[in-house]
C-alpha positions in Angstrom: 8.7 16.1 -26.3 11.1 18.2 -27.1 11.0 20.2 -30.9 14.6 21.1 -32.5 14.7 22.6 -36.2 16.4 20.6 -38.7 19.1 21.2 -39.3 19.6 18.6 -42.9 22.0 16.8 -41.5 23.0 13.7 -39.4 25.2 14.8 -37.0 22.7 15.5 -34.4 20.7 11.7 -35.3 24.4 10.0 -35.3 25.2 11.6 -32.0 22.1 10.3 -30.1 20.2 7.2 -30.1 17.3 8.9 -28.1 17.3 11.1 -31.2 13.9 11.3 -33.8 14.5 13.0 -37.0 12.7 14.0 -40.0 14.0 12.4 -43.2 13.2 11.5 -46.7 12.9 7.3 -46.4 14.7 7.0 -50.1 18.1 9.3 -48.4 18.6 9.7 -44.8 18.4 6.3 -43.7 21.3 5.0 -46.2 23.7 7.5 -45.2 23.1 6.7 -41.9 23.6 3.3 -42.3 26.4 3.5 -44.7 27.5 5.6 -41.5 27.2 2.4 -38.7 23.7 3.4 -37.5 21.1 0.8 -37.1 18.8 3.7 -38.6 14.4 2.6 -40.2 12.2 4.9 -40.9 8.2 5.5 -41.1 6.2 7.4 -43.4 3.9 10.2 -41.0 0.8 7.7 -42.9 2.3 4.8 -41.3 1.8 6.6 -38.1 -0.9 8.7 -38.2 -2.9 7.0 -41.2 -5.7 10.0 -41.6 -2.3 11.8 -42.7 -2.4 10.4 -46.2 -0.9 13.3 -48.7 -0.1 12.3 -52.2 3.9 13.2 -53.2 2.5 16.1 -56.5 3.5 18.4 -58.9 3.8 22.0 -58.1 2.6 24.8 -60.8 2.0 28.6 -60.5 -1.5 29.3 -61.6 -0.2 32.2 -64.0 2.1 29.2 -65.6 -0.6 27.1 -65.8 -3.5 29.5 -67.2 -1.2 30.7 -70.2 1.1 26.9 -71.0 -1.7 24.6 -70.1 0.0 22.3 -73.2 3.3 22.3 -71.5 2.1 21.5 -68.0 0.3 18.8 -69.8 3.2 17.2 -71.8 5.2 17.6 -68.6 2.7 16.1 -66.6 2.2 13.1 -69.2 5.8 12.8 -69.4 6.4 12.6 -65.6 4.2 9.7 -65.1 5.3 7.8 -68.1 9.0 8.7 -66.7 8.4 7.6 -63.0 6.2 4.3 -64.1 9.0 3.3 -66.3 12.1 3.8 -64.2 10.0 1.6 -61.5 8.3 -1.1 -63.4 11.5 -0.9 -66.1 15.2 -1.2 -66.3 16.8 1.8 -64.3 19.9 1.9 -65.9 19.6 4.7 -68.0 18.5 7.0 -66.2 20.6 5.8 -62.9 23.6 6.8 -65.3 22.1 10.0 -66.1 21.5 11.0 -62.2 24.7 9.4 -61.2 26.4 12.0 -63.8 24.4 14.7 -62.5 25.8 13.7 -58.7 28.7 11.6 -59.2 29.4 11.7 -55.5 26.6 9.3 -55.0 27.3 5.2 -55.1 25.2 3.1 -57.0 24.1 1.3 -54.2 22.5 4.6 -53.2 19.9 4.5 -56.2 19.1 1.2 -55.9 18.3 2.1 -51.8 15.7 4.6 -53.1 14.5 3.1 -55.7 13.5 0.0 -53.2 12.4 3.0 -50.9 9.5 4.5 -53.4 8.1 0.4 -54.1 8.7 -0.6 -50.3 6.7 2.9 -49.1 4.6 2.8 -52.6 5.9 6.5 -52.7 5.2 6.5 -56.3 3.2 3.9 -57.6 0.7 3.6 -55.2 -1.3 0.4 -53.6 -2.8 -1.6 -56.3 -4.9 -3.3 -53.7 -6.6 0.7 -53.3 -7.2 1.3 -56.4 -4.2 3.6 -57.0 -1.8 3.8 -59.6 1.0 6.9 -60.5 -0.8 9.8 -62.2 -4.0 9.3 -60.2 -5.6 11.7 -57.8 -8.7 10.7 -56.0 -10.8 14.2 -55.3 -12.0 13.0 -51.8 -8.1 11.9 -50.8 -7.2 15.9 -51.5 -10.4 17.2 -49.7 -9.8 14.7 -47.0 -5.6 16.7 -46.7 -8.0 19.8 -47.0 -9.6 19.4 -44.0 -7.3 17.7 -41.7 -4.8 20.4 -42.7 -7.8 22.7 -41.3 -8.8 21.1 -38.5 -5.0 21.2 -37.1 -4.4 25.0 -37.7 -2.3 24.7 -40.7 -4.7 26.8 -43.4 -6.3 29.8 -41.5 -8.8 30.3 -44.3 -11.0 28.3 -46.0 -9.5 26.5 -49.1 -12.1 24.7 -51.6 -10.1 21.7 -53.9 -10.6 23.8 -57.1 -8.6 26.6 -55.4 -5.3 24.0 -54.6 -5.3 21.1 -57.7 -7.0 20.3 -60.9 -7.9 17.1 -62.2 -7.2 18.0 -65.6 -4.3 17.0 -66.7 -4.1 13.2 -65.3 -6.0 10.3 -66.8 -9.8 9.2 -64.7 -9.6 6.3 -62.9 
């Protein structure tokens, strides 16, 4: 297997039918298909089930300590916004996004929403007790252990060093 640096575009992928490329399942497959490729995507977690990371919000610990109410409100608004966007009418937020990115066609947003739903990127899998805004300490700890095992972490890391469950609602 040959490793190549990620160039951030689809040029090599479009030229070489044997080339596999890292991508965002919500973006690059759409653009590759639009350019005529028979492109698909697979989550790493579907190929390697023990790697099943959360998609999370990051904040500097100093900001968290100084502005916990801002973080709390941001987390609450983010959870509500994503739930409303993916389960309600996506037209109002899509209009705002379209103003920010007028170069993106309407069907891109529909593709992206479908990918998020199909891959359960935001809402989780209800059959496994998952939902938007829920973090399970054991799943987070498993990710820490796995990153340590494969050599990404070169020093011990505890769950409380990298995550807080203070701003999300419980199960």
